[in-house]
PAZAPA-4460 file (N, C-alpha, C; in steps of 0.05 Angstrom, whole numbers, plus 32768, in hexadecimal, padded with zeros to 4 digits):
% residues 303
    n_x    n_y    n_z   ca_x   ca_y   ca_z    c_x    c_y    c_z   seq   type   mol
   7E32   81D9   7F9B   7E22   81C7   7FA6   7E30   81C2   7FC1     1      M     A
   7E1C   81B9   7FD8   7E26   81BD   7FED   7E38   81A2   7FF8     2      K     A
   7E4D   81A4   8005   7E5D   8186   800C   7E51   8177   801F     3      T     A
   7E4D   815D   801F   7E3F   8154   8036   7E58   813F   8040     4      T     A
   7E4F   8133   8057   7E65   811E   805C   7E6C   8105   8047     5      Q     A
   7E57   8100   8036   7E5F   80EA   8026   7E6D   80F5   800B     6      T     A
   7E6D   8113   8007   7E77   8119   7FED   7E96   811F   7FF1     7      D     A
   7EA8   810D   7FDD   7EC6   810E   7FE3   7ECF   812B   7FDC     8      P     A
   7EE1   8136   7FEA   7EED   8150   7FE3   7F05   814A   7FCD     9      I     A
   7F04   8152   7FB9   7F17   814E   7FA4   7F2F   8165   7FAA    10      M     A
   7F48   815E   7FAC   7F60   8170   7FAF   7F74   8169   7F98    11      I     A
   7F6E   8178   7F84   7F7B   8177   7F69   7F98   8181   7F64    12      R     A
   7F9B   8197   7F73   7FB5   81A3   7F6F   7FC3   81A3   7F90    13      S     A
   7FE2   81AB   7F8C   7FF0   81B2   7FA6   7FE4   81C9   7FAF    14      I     A
   7FDD   81E1   7F9F   7FCD   81F7   7FA7   7FB5   81F4   7FB9    15      T     A
   7FA2   81E2   7FAA   7F8B   81D9   7FBA   7F8F   81CE   7FDC    16      D     A
   7FA7   81C0   7FD8   7FB1   81AE   7FED   7FB6   81C6   8006    17      F     A
   7FC0   81D3   7FFF   7FD0   81EB   8010   7FB7   81FC   801A    18      C     A
   7FA1   8202   8005   7F8A   8211   8010   7F7F   8201   8020    19      D     A
   7F79   81E6   8023   7F68   81D7   8032   7F73   81DA   804C    20      L     A
   7F8D   81DA   8050   7F9D   81D8   806E   7F9C   81F7   8076    21      L     A
   7F95   820B   8067   7F95   8225   8070   7FB2   8234   8069    22      G     A
   7FC6   8224   805E   7FE0   822F   805A   7FE3   823F   8042    23      H     A
   7FFD   824F   8042   7FFF   825F   8026   8002   8252   8014    24      P     A
   7FFE   825D   7FFA   8007   8254   7FDE   801E   8245   7FDE    25      K     A
   8021   822D   7FD7   803B   821E   7FD1   804E   8231   7FC3    26      P     A
   806A   8229   7FC9   807E   8238   7FBC   8086   8228   7FA1    27      E     A
   8079   8210   7F9F   8081   8201   7F88   8062   81F3   7F81    28      H     A
   8060   81F9   7F66   8042   81EE   7F5F   803E   81D0   7F5C    29      P     A
   8056   81C3   7F64   8054   81A5   7F5D   805B   8192   7F77    30      L     A
   8064   81A8   7F89   8070   8196   7FA4   806D   81AE   7FBC    31      L     A
   8065   819E   7FD1   8066   81AE   7FEA   806F   819E   8000    32      T     A
   8075   81AC   8017   807C   81A0   802F   806A   81AD   8043    33      M     A
   805E   81A4   8052   804D   81AF   806B   8056   81A6   8088    34      V     A
   805E   81B6   8097   8065   81A5   80AF   804D   81AC   80C2    35      E     A
   8042   8197   80D1   8029   8197   80E1   8035   819D   80FC    36      L     A
   802B   81B7   8109   8035   81C2   8123   8021   81C0   8138    37      T     A
   8028   81BD   814D   8014   81C2   8169   8008   81DB   8160    38      C     A
   7FED   81DF   816C   7FE5   81FB   816E   7FD6   8202   8155    39      G     A
   7FDC   81F4   813E   7FD3   81FD   811E   7FB6   81F8   811B    40      A     A
   7FA7   8207   810E   7F8A   8203   8108   7F84   81F2   80F5    41      N     A
   7F7D   81DC   80F5   7F77   81CB   80DF   7F58   81CD   80D8    42      Y     A
   7F53   81C2   80BF   7F31   81C6   80BA   7F27   81B3   80C1    43      P     A
   7F0C   81B4   80CB   7EFD   81A4   80D0   7EF2   8194   80BC    44      E     A
   7EF6   8178   80BA   7EED   816B   80A6   7EDF   814E   80A6    45      L     A
   7ECE   8151   80C0   7EC3   813A   80C9   7EBB   8129   80B2    46      P     A
   7EBC   810E   80B1   7EB1   8100   809E   7EB0   8101   8082    47      G     A
   7EC0   8115   807C   7EC7   811A   805F   7EDE   8109   8051    48      N     A
   7ED8   80FE   8038   7EF0   80F0   802E   7EFD   8106   8021    49      K     A
   7F1B   8100   801D   7F2B   810F   800F   7F3E   8103   7FF4    50      L     A
   7F3A   810B   7FE1   7F4B   80F9   7FCD   7F59   810C   7FBF    51      I     A
   7F76   8106   7FC3   7F8B   8114   7FB9   7F90   8110   7F9A    52      Y     A
   7F9B   8121   7F89   7FA8   811D   7F70   7FC3   8119   7F6D    53      D     A
   7FCD   8113   7F81   7FE9   8117   7F84   7FF7   80FF   7F96    54      F     A
   800A   80FA   7F9E   8018   80ED   7FB3   8021   80FD   7FC9    55      Y     A
   801B   80ED   7FE4   8027   80FB   7FFB   8037   80E6   8009    56      T     A
   8049   80F2   8019   8059   80E7   802D   8055   80F4   8043    57      V     A
   804D   80E6   805B   8047   80F7   8074   804F   80EC   808D    58      F     A
   805A   80FA   80A2   805F   80EB   80BC   804E   80FD   80D1    59      I     A
   8038   80EF   80DD   8025   80F9   80EF   8023   80ED   8109    60      K     A
   8025   8100   811B   8020   80F6   813A   800E   8103   8146    61      R     A
   8003   80F6   8160   7FEC   8104   816E   7FD5   810A   8162    62      N     A
   7FCA   80FF   8150   7FAE   8109   8144   7F99   80F8   814D    63      V     A
   7F85   810B   815B   7F6F   8105   816E   7F5A   80FF   8159    64      K     A
   7F51   80E5   815A   7F3A   80DE   8146   7F3E   80C9   8135    65      G     A
   7F30   80C0   8127   7F33   80A4   8118   7F35   80B2   80F9    66      V     A
   7F51   80AC   80EF   7F57   80AD   80D5   7F56   8097   80C1    67      M     A
   7F45   8095   80AF   7F43   807B   809D   7F50   8082   8084    68      K     A
   7F5E   806D   807D   7F69   8069   805D   7F5E   8056   804D    69      Y     A
   7F53   805F   803A   7F40   804A   802D   7F2B   803F   8040    70      G     A
   7F29   8026   804A   7F15   8020   805F   7F21   8011   8076    71      Q     A
   7F3D   801D   8079   7F4A   8014   8096   7F4D   8032   80A2    72      K     A
   7F50   8025   80C4   7F52   803D   80D5   7F71   8038   80E2    73      E     A
   7F7C   8050   80E7   7F93   8051   80F8   7F9A   8063   8110    74      Y     A
   7FA0   805E   8122   7FA8   806E   813B   7FBF   807A   8139    75      D     A
   7FBE   8095   8132   7FD5   80A3   8135   7FE1   80B0   814A    76      F     A
   7FDF   80A2   8163   7FEB   80AD   8179   800B   80B0   8174    77      K     A
   8016   8097   816A   8033   8096   8169   803B   809F   8150    78      E     A
   8051   80AB   814D   805A   80B3   8135   8063   809D   811E    79      G     A
   8056   80A1   8106   8057   808D   80F0   8059   809B   80DC    80      V     A
   8062   808D   80C3   8063   8094   80A9   804D   8088   8096    81      M     A
   8041   8097   8081   802E   808E   8075   8033   809A   8055    82      G     A
   8021   808D   8045   8029   808F   802B   800B   8093   801C    83      F     A
   8007   809F   8006   7FF3   809F   7FF2   7FFC   80A3   7FDF    84      S     A
   7FE6   809A   7FC9   7FE9   809F   7FAB   7FD3   80AE   7FA2    85      A     A
   7FD5   80B8   7F88   7FC1   80C5   7F7C   7FA7   80B7   7F7E    86      P     A
   7F8A   80C3   7F80   7F76   80B4   7F7E   7F6D   80A4   7F99    87      K     A
   7F81   80A2   7FAD   7F75   8094   7FC3   7F69   80A3   7FD4    88      Q     A
   7F59   809A   7FE7   7F45   80A2   7FF6   7F4D   80A4   8016    89      V     A
   7F4C   80C0   8020   7F53   80C1   8045   7F35   80CB   8046    90      F     A
   7F32   80C5   8064   7F19   80D0   8073   7F21   80D2   808E    91      M     A
   7F17   80EC   8095   7F1D   80F0   80B5   7F07   80F5   80C3    92      I     A
   7F01   80E9   80D9   7EE6   80E8   80E5   7EEE   80F1   8106    93      D     A
   7EDF   80FF   810F   7EDF   8106   812A   7EFD   8114   8132    94      G     A
   7F08   811F   8121   7F23   812E   8124   7F1F   8149   8138    95      L     A
   7F2D   8147   814C   7F2A   8160   8160   7F40   8172   8152    96      D     A
   7F36   818F   8149   7F45   81A3   8141   7F5A   81AD   814E    97      P     A
   7F56   81AB   8169   7F6C   81B8   817F   7F7D   81A0   8186    98      S     A
   7F7E   818A   8173   7F93   8178   817C   7FB0   8181   8174    99      T     A
   7FC5   8173   8185   7FDE   8181   8180   7FEA   816E   816F   100      E     A
   7FE2   8171   8151   7FEF   8160   813C   800C   816A   8138   101      I     A
   801F   8157   8134   8038   8160   812A   8040   814C   8112   102      T     A
   8057   8155   8103   8060   8143   80EE   8065   8158   80D5   103      G     A
   806A   8148   80C1   8069   8151   80A9   8059   814A   8095   104      W     A
   8055   8157   807D   8044   814C   8068   8051   8155   8051   105      F     A
   8059   8146   8040   8067   8148   8025   8054   8140   800C   106      L     A
   8048   8151   7FFE   8039   814E   7FE5   8048   8158   7FC8   107      A     A
   8043   8142   7FB3   8051   8149   7FA0   8042   813F   7F87   108      F     A
   8040   814D   7F73   8030   8145   7F5A   803E   8131   7F4B   109      H     A
   802F   811D   7F3B   8038   810A   7F29   8048   8118   7F10   110      P     A
   8041   8134   7F0D   804E   813D   7EF4   806B   8147   7EFF   111      D     A
   806F   814C   7F18   808F   814E   7F1E   80A0   8137   7F19   112      L     A
   8097   811E   7F17   80AA   8109   7F19   80AB   80FC   7EFF   113      I     A
   8095   8105   7EEE   8087   80F4   7ED8   809F   80EE   7EBF   114      R     A
   80B4   8100   7EBC   80C3   80FA   7EA9   80DE   80F2   7EB4   115      K     A
   80E0   80EB   7ECF   80F7   80DD   7ED8   80F2   80C1   7EDE   116      Y     A
   8107   80B2   7EE7   8105   8093   7EED   80F2   8090   7F03   117      D     A
   80F6   80A4   7F15   80E1   809D   7F2F   80C4   80A1   7F24   118      L     A
   80BB   80A8   7F0F   809E   80AA   7F03   8096   808D   7F01   119      G     A
   80AE   8080   7EF6   80AA   8060   7EEE   80AC   8054   7F0A   120      K     A
   80C0   8058   7F15   80C6   8045   7F34   80B7   804D   7F45   121      K     A
   80AA   805F   7F4B   8094   8064   7F63   8080   804F   7F61   122      I     A
   8078   8040   7F49   8062   8030   7F45   806E   8018   7F56   123      K     A
   8085   8013   7F59   8093   7FFC   7F69   8090   7FFE   7F86   124      D     A
   808A   801A   7F90   808A   801A   7FAB   806F   8012   7FB4   125      Y     A
   806C   7FF9   7FBE   8053   7FF1   7FC7   8045   7FFA   7FE2   126      N     A
   8059   800C   7FEE   804C   8018   8008   803B   8030   8000   127      F     A
   803A   8036   7FE5   8027   804D   7FDA   8010   803D   7FE1   128      F     A
   8009   8025   7FDB   7FEF   8013   7FDA   7FE9   8009   7FF3   129      S     A
   7FF6   800C   8006   7FF2   8003   8025   7FDE   8013   8031   130      Y     A
   7FC8   8003   803E   7FBB   8011   8051   7FC7   8021   8068   131      S     A
   7FBC   8033   8076   7FCD   8043   808D   7FCF   8032   80A3   132      V     A
   7FC4   801C   80A8   7FC8   8007   80BD   7FE1   7FFA   80BF   133      N     A
   7FEB   7FFE   809E   8007   7FF1   809D   801B   8005   809B   134      E     A
   8018   801C   80A9   802A   8031   80A5   804A   802A   80B0   135      A     A
   805B   803D   80A4   8076   8034   80AC   807C   8045   80C8   136      L     A
   8086   8032   80D9   808D   8038   80F3   80AA   8041   80F7   137      H     A
   80B3   8059   80F6   80CA   8060   80FB   80DB   8061   8116   138      L     A
   80F5   805E   8119   8107   8061   812F   810E   807C   812F   139      S     A
   8112   8087   8146   8118   80A2   814A   812B   80AE   8137   140      D     A
   8145   8099   8134   815B   80A1   8121   814C   80A3   8106   141      K     A
   813C   8093   80FD   8132   8091   80E1   8121   80A5   80DC   142      E     A
   8110   80B0   80EF   80FC   80C5   80ED   810D   80E0   80E9   143      E     A
   8123   80E1   80F7   8137   80FA   80F6   8142   80F9   80D4   144      R     A
   8145   80E0   80CF   8157   80DD   80B3   813E   80E8   809B   145      M     A
   8128   80E1   809F   8112   80E1   808E   8107   8104   808D   146      I     A
   8109   810B   80A4   8103   812B   80A8   811A   8141   8099   147      E     A
   8132   8133   80A1   8144   8145   8094   8147   8142   8075   148      K     A
   813B   812E   8067   8137   812C   804E   8122   813D   8043   149      M     A
   810B   813D   8057   80FB   8149   804E   80FC   816C   804D   150      M     A
   810D   816F   8064   811A   818F   8067   812A   8195   804B   151      R     A
   8136   8184   8043   814E   8185   802D   8137   818C   8014   152      D     A
   811F   8180   8010   8111   8181   7FF4   8107   819E   7FFD   153      I     A
   80FC   81A6   8016   80F1   81BF   8019   8104   81D6   8015   154      R     A
   811D   81D4   801A   812F   81EA   8014   8136   81EA   7FFB   155      T     A
   8131   81D6   7FE9   8137   81D8   7FCB   8120   81E8   7FBF   156      E     A
   8107   81E0   7FC2   80F4   81E9   7FBA   80F0   8206   7FC2   157      Y     A
   80FF   8213   7FD9   80FB   822E   7FE1   8113   8240   7FD2   158      Q     A
   8120   8233   7FC2   8135   823E   7FAE   8125   8250   7F97   159      Q     A
   8135   8261   7F89   812A   8267   7F72   8128   8254   7F5C   160      P     A
   8116   8250   7F52   8114   8237   7F38   812D   823E   7F27   161      I     A
   813C   8229   7F1D   814B   822C   7F06   8150   8210   7EF9   162      D     A
   815E   820C   7EE3   815D   81F6   7ED4   8167   81DC   7EE0   163      A     A
   816E   81DB   7EF9   8171   81C4   7F0C   8162   81BE   7F21   164      F     A
   814E   81CF   7F27   813B   81CC   7F3D   8128   81B7   7F3D   165      S     A
   8124   81AC   7F27   810F   8198   7F25   8123   817C   7F28   166      Q     A
   8139   817E   7F1B   8148   8164   7F1F   8152   8160   7F3D   167      D     A
   8159   8172   7F4B   8160   8175   7F65   814E   8167   7F77   168      V     A
   8134   8178   7F71   811E   816B   7F85   8114   814E   7F80   169      M     A
   8117   8145   7F66   8110   812B   7F5E   8125   811A   7F6C   170      V     A
   813E   8122   7F6C   8154   810C   7F73   8149   810E   7F8F   171      S     A
   8145   811F   7FA4   8146   8123   7FBC   812A   810C   7FC3   172      Q     A
   8113   8114   7FB3   80FC   8100   7FB5   8105   80E3   7FB4   173      L     A
   8117   80DD   7FA6   811E   80C4   7F9B   812A   80B7   7FB3   174      D     A
   813E   80C9   7FBB   8150   80C2   7FD5   813F   80B5   7FED   175      L     A
   8127   80C9   7FEF   8114   80C9   8006   8107   80AC   8005   176      L     A
   80FE   80A6   7FEC   80E9   808F   7FE7   80FA   8077   7FE7   177      L     A
   8114   8077   7FE3   8126   8066   7FE4   8128   805B   8002   178      T     A
   812E   806F   800E   812E   8068   802C   8115   8061   803C   179      Y     A
   8102   8067   8033   80E8   805D   803A   80E8   8041   8032   180      C     A
   80ED   8037   801B   80EF   801E   8016   80FB   800A   8026   181      N     A
   8118   8017   8029   8128   8008   8040   811A   8005   805A   182      R     A
   810E   8016   8061   8106   8017   807E   80ED   8000   807F   183      F     A
   80DD   8005   8069   80C8   7FF4   8066   80CF   7FD2   8068   184      Y     A
   80E6   7FCD   8059   80F2   7FB6   8059   80FD   7FAC   8070   185      N     A
   8106   7FBC   8080   8110   7FB9   8099   80FA   7FB3   80AF   186      R     A
   80E4   7FBF   80AA   80CE   7FBD   80C1   80C8   7FA1   80B9   187      Q     A
   80C6   7F95   80A0   80B8   7F77   80A4   80CC   7F67   80AC   188      F     A
   80EB   7F70   80B0   80F8   7F5F   80BE   80FB   7F61   80D9   189      I     A
   80F7   7F7B   80E4   80F6   7F7E   80FE   80DC   7F73   810C   190      T     A
   80C7   7F77   8100   80A8   7F6D   8108   80A4   7F4C   80FF   191      R     A
   80BA   7F3D   80FF   80B7   7F25   80F5   80A5   7F10   8102   192      R     A
   80A6   7F10   811A   808F   7F01   812F   8074   7F09   8126   193      N     A
   806E   7F22   8125   8054   7F2F   811C   804E   7F22   80FE   194      A     A
   8064   7F23   80EB   805D   7F1B   80D6   805C   7F00   80CE   195      E     A
   806E   7EF3   80DE   8067   7ED2   80DE   804C   7EC7   80E4   196      E     A
   8041   7EDC   80FB   8022   7ECE   8101   8016   7ED6   80EA   197      S     A
   8016   7EEB   80DA   8006   7EF3   80C4   800A   7EDE   80B0   198      L     A
   8020   7ED4   80AD   8027   7EBF   8099   8012   7EA7   80A1   199      L     A
   8016   7EA4   80B4   8007   7E87   80C3   7FEB   7E8E   80B6   200      N     A
   7FE4   7E9E   80BE   7FC4   7EA3   80BA   7FBD   7EA0   809F   201      K     A
   7FD2   7EAD   8090   7FCD   7EAE   8071   7FD2   7E94   806A   202      F     A
   7FDD   7E83   8071   7FE2   7E68   806B   7FC7   7E59   806F   203      T     A
   7FBD   7E5F   808A   7F9E   7E51   8093   7F8D   7E58   8081   204      D     A
   7F89   7E71   8076   7F71   7E7A   8065   7F78   7E70   804B   205      V     A
   7F8D   7E6D   803F   7F94   7E5C   8029   7F8B   7E40   8028   206      V     A
   7F95   7E34   803E   7F92   7E17   803B   7F74   7E0E   8047   207      S     A
   7F61   7E21   804F   7F47   7E1F   8055   7F35   7E1F   803F   208      A     A
   7F42   7E35   8024   7F36   7E32   800A   7F38   7E14   8001   209      Y     A
   7F4F   7E08   7FFF   7F52   7DEE   7FF0   7F48   7DD6   8000   210      F     A
   7F3E   7DDB   8019   7F34   7DC3   8023   7F17   7DC2   801F   211      E     A
   7F0D   7DD4   8011   7EEE   7DD1   8009   7EEB   7DB9   7FF8   212      Q     A
   7ED3   7DAB   7FF6   7ED0   7D94   7FE1   7ECB   7D9D   7FCA   213      E     A
   7EC0   7DB8   7FC2   7EBF   7DC5   7FAB   7EC7   7DE9   7FB0   214      H     A
   7EDB   7DED   7F9E   7EDF   7E0A   7F9E   7ED3   7E1B   7F86   215      I     A
   7EC2   7E2F   7F92   7EB0   7E39   7F7D   7EC1   7E4D   7F6B   216      D     A
   7ED3   7E5C   7F78   7EE5   7E6B   7F6D   7F03   7E6B   7F7A   217      E     A
   7F1C   7E6F   7F6B   7F34   7E71   7F76   7F35   7E85   7F8B   218      L     A
   7F44   7E83   7F9D   7F48   7E98   7FB0   7F5A   7EAF   7FA2   219      P     A
   7F58   7EC8   7FA8   7F68   7ED9   7F9A   7F76   7EEB   7FB5   220      N     A
   7F8A   7EF8   7FAE   7F97   7F08   7FC5   7F85   7F1C   7FD0   221      V     A
   7F79   7F2B   7FC0   7F65   7F40   7FCF   7F56   7F35   7FE1   222      N     A
   7F45   7F20   7FDF   7F34   7F14   7FF3   7F43   7F0D   8006   223      D     A
   7F5A   7EFF   8007   7F6A   7EF1   801B   7F72   7F09   8032   224      I     A
   7F7E   7F1D   8020   7F87   7F32   802B   7F73   7F43   803A   225      S     A
   7F5C   7F44   8034   7F46   7F50   8040   7F3F   7F43   805A   226      A     A
   7F40   7F28   8059   7F39   7F15   806F   7F4D   7F1D   8087   227      Q     A
   7F64   7F1F   807C   7F7F   7F26   8090   7F7F   7F43   8093   228      L     A
   7F70   7F56   808D   7F6F   7F6E   8095   7F8A   7F7E   808D   229      N     A
   7F95   7F78   8075   7FAE   7F85   8069   7FA7   7F8B   8050   230      V     A
   7FB6   7F9E   8041   7FB7   7F9F   8025   7FC4   7F88   8014   231      S     A
   7FBA   7F86   7FFD   7FC3   7F6E   7FED   7FE4   7F73   7FEB   232      P     A
   7FEE   7F8B   7FE2   800A   7F97   7FDF   801D   7F89   7FFB   233      H     A
   8010   7F97   8010   8021   7F91   8029   8021   7F6F   802E   234      Y     A
   800C   7F63   802B   800B   7F47   802C   8023   7F36   801B   235      L     A
   8024   7F43   8001   8039   7F34   7FF2   804F   7F3B   7FFA   236      S     A
   8058   7F59   8001   8071   7F5D   800A   807A   7F4F   8022   237      D     A
   806B   7F4E   8036   806D   7F3B   804C   8075   7F21   8049   238      M     A
   8064   7F12   8033   806C   7EF9   802B   8086   7EF4   801E   239      L     A
   808F   7F08   8010   80A4   7F05   7FFF   80BB   7F09   8013   240      R     A
   80B9   7F19   8029   80D1   7F1D   803F   80D2   7F0A   804B   241      T     A
   80BD   7EF6   8050   80C2   7EDF   8062   80C4   7EC8   804F   242      L     A
   80BC   7EC3   803C   80BE   7EA9   8028   80C9   7EAF   8013   243      T     A
   80CD   7EC2   8007   80D7   7EC7   7FEB   80C3   7EC6   7FD7   244      G     A
   80A8   7EBF   7FDF   8098   7EBF   7FC9   807C   7ED7   7FD0   245      Q     A
   8072   7EDD   7FBB   8057   7EEA   7FBD   8041   7EDF   7FC6   246      S     A
   802C   7EE9   7FCE   8011   7EDE   7FD6   8006   7ECE   7FC3   247      A     A
   8009   7EDA   7FA8   7FFF   7EC9   7F91   800B   7EAC   7F8C   248      Q     A
   8028   7EB3   7F8F   8039   7E98   7F8D   8030   7E83   7F9E   249      Q     A
   802C   7E8E   7FBB   8022   7E78   7FCB   8006   7E70   7FCA   250      H     A
   7FF4   7E7E   7FBF   7FDB   7E73   7FB5   7FDF   7E60   7F9F   251      I     A
   7FEE   7E61   7F8D   7FF1   7E50   7F79   8001   7E37   7F82   252      H     A
   8010   7E3B   7F99   8022   7E22   7FA0   8008   7E0F   7FAD   253      G     A
   7FF7   7E19   7FBD   7FE5   7E0C   7FCA   7FCD   7DFF   7FB6   254      H     A
   7FCC   7E0E   7FA4   7FB7   7E04   7F8C   7FC5   7DED   7F7B   255      L     A
   7FE0   7DF1   7F78   7FED   7DDB   7F69   7FED   7DBD   7F7A   256      I     A
   7FF4   7DC5   7F97   7FF5   7DAE   7FA6   7FD5   7D9E   7FAB   257      E     A
   7FC2   7DAC   7FAC   7FAB   7DA1   7FAB   7FA4   7D93   7F8D   258      K     A
   7FAD   7DA0   7F7A   7FA1   7D91   7F60   7FB2   7D76   7F5F   259      A     A
   7FCE   7D76   7F66   7FDD   7D5C   7F68   7FCD   7D48   7F75   260      K     A
   7FC2   7D51   7F8E   7FB4   7D3D   7F9C   7F9E   7D35   7F93   261      E     A
   7F8F   7D42   7F83   7F76   7D39   7F79   7F83   7D29   7F61   262      L     A
   7F92   7D30   7F50   7F9A   7D23   7F3C   7FA6   7D06   7F43   263      L     A
   7FAE   7D05   7F58   7FBE   7CE8   7F5E   7FA4   7CD6   7F70   264      L     A
   7F96   7CE5   7F7D   7F84   7CD6   7F8F   7F66   7CD1   7F8B   265      T     A
   7F62   7CDB   7F75   7F42   7CDF   7F6A   7F3B   7CCF   7F4B   266      T     A
   7F2D   7CC9   7F45   7F24   7CC7   7F28   7F18   7CDD   7F15   267      N     A
   7F18   7CF6   7F22   7F11   7D0D   7F10   7F24   7D0C   7EFA   268      L     A
   7F18   7D14   7EE6   7F23   7D21   7ECC   7F32   7D38   7ED4   269      S     A
   7F44   7D3D   7EBD   7F54   7D56   7EC1   7F42   7D6D   7EC4   270      V     A
   7F2B   7D71   7EB2   7F1A   7D86   7EAD   7F0A   7D86   7ECA   271      N     A
   7F03   7D6E   7ED5   7EF1   7D70   7EF2   7F03   7D7A   7F03   272      E     A
   7F1A   7D72   7EFF   7F2E   7D81   7F16   7F2E   7D9A   7F15   273      T     A
   7F33   7DA5   7F00   7F35   7DC9   7EFA   7F1A   7DD2   7F0A   274      A     A
   7F03   7DC8   7F00   7EEB   7DD1   7F0B   7EE9   7DCE   7F28   275      Y     A
   7EF0   7DBA   7F33   7EEE   7DB1   7F50   7F02   7DCB   7F5E   276      R     A
   7F17   7DD1   7F4F   7F2A   7DE5   7F5F   7F23   7E04   7F57   277      L     A
   7F0E   7E03   7F47   7F02   7E23   7F46   7F0A   7E2B   7F2A   278      G     A
   7F13   7E20   7F17   7F18   7E2A   7EF8   7EFB   7E2D   7EEF   279      F     A
   7EF8   7E3E   7EDF   7EE5   7E42   7ED1   7EEC   7E2E   7EB1   280      E     A
   7F02   7E38   7EAB   7F0D   7E2B   7E92   7F24   7E18   7E9A   281      Y     A
   7F21   7DFE   7E93   7F3A   7DE9   7E9A   7F51   7DF2   7E8C   282      P     A
   7F51   7DFB   7E74   7F6B   7E06   7E65   7F7B   7E17   7E76   283      Q     A
   7F70   7E2B   7E85   7F7F   7E37   7E9E   7F8B   7E29   7EAE   284      Y     A
   7F82   7E14   7EB7   7F8D   7E00   7ECF   7FA2   7DF5   7EC3   285      F     A
   7F9D   7DE8   7EA8   7FB2   7DDA   7E97   7FCC   7DED   7E97   286      N     A
   7FC9   7E08   7E91   7FDE   7E14   7E8C   7FEF   7E1C   7EA8   287      R     A
   7FDC   7E21   7EBB   7FEB   7E29   7ED2   8000   7E15   7EDD   288      L     A
   7FF0   7DFB   7EE1   7FFB   7DE3   7EE3   8019   7DDB   7ED7   289      F     A
   8016   7DE3   7EBE   8029   7DD9   7EB0   8047   7DEE   7EB6   290      K     A
   8036   7E06   7EBA   804B   7E1F   7EBD   8059   7E1C   7EDA   291      N     A
   8047   7E0D   7EEA   8055   7E08   7F03   8065   7DF1   7F0C   292      K     A
   8060   7DDC   7EFC   8068   7DC1   7EFF   807A   7DB5   7EE7   293      T     A
   8079   7DC0   7ED3   8087   7DB8   7EBB   807A   7DA3   7EA8   294      G     A
   8066   7D98   7EB6   8051   7D89   7EA6   8033   7D8F   7EA7   295      V     A
   8025   7D7F   7E92   8008   7D84   7E92   7FFC   7D76   7EAA   296      T     A
   7FE4   7D7B   7EB1   7FD8   7D68   7EC6   7FD5   7D4E   7EBE   297      P     A
   7FD0   7D48   7EA3   7FCA   7D26   7E9D   7FE7   7D1A   7E9D   298      A     A
   7FFE   7D2B   7E93   801B   7D1E   7E94   801F   7D1A   7EB4   299      A     A
   801D   7D29   7EC5   801C   7D25   7EE0   800F   7D09   7EE9   300      F     A
   7FFA   7D07   7EE5   7FE8   7CF2   7EEF   7FF7   7CD8   7EE1   301      R     A
   7FFB   7CDA   7EC8   8002   7CC2   7EBC   8020   7CB5   7EC7   302      N     A
   802F   7CD0   7ECE   8049   7CC8   7ED6   804C   7CBF   7EF6   303      N     A
***
């Protein structure tokens, strides 16, 4: 069947990935490193969606054209680091094949790390769920450190495979991702002014929900993050760094304060209060209120 601009291109293996880029067959079936160099010929894939069945870690510079990751766009003129997990969608639109792309592209299959601690720990790295416009911006020193670790991984998989090869490569991957996590947390701190502005916007959006006369449904992290044009994981990580609480905890905090106000200043019953706050089932409201305050809504009102 002929591929159209709306048909996603499934890239199921590391070998398929190398074929797509016009690179030789990978030296290891579950992991490869591709250096993006000036003057290389990259395939023309205007408007096509790419879906990888593996993880990627990449540093890209000087990409001319619009690259989308999920539904977001990002300008790759500056060197930035990005990540993707299996089944996520990329789309390249208007890419100039003659562009002088530079950087690195590391791809590894989940089977490589499945039996190791990293196979479980990788789910805790939220940056694999971030959209590209929340990419990691590296200093020159940090970029050199990351590239050295990538080269070390490449050097290892180019060696003849023995009983220790996979252990060594997974350990190197673990170290690489630990440093990435370190730099991401550093980025939240060094960009504090920008993140505090995002915190203020988040607070305004949540407050507006609870200022309504009647709330049709409770606000959720996905809807609020969409309004703020960031991913849910990024929003929660930012809030934890600045306040020690996740986005969901902040929403619950606003909810409980509004509930207390209604319980003390109106004649609404507890059930009516729950419906006013967007709860379909009052027992859920009672359970959340007691969990957050230590008492039931009725006991709070009586006290």
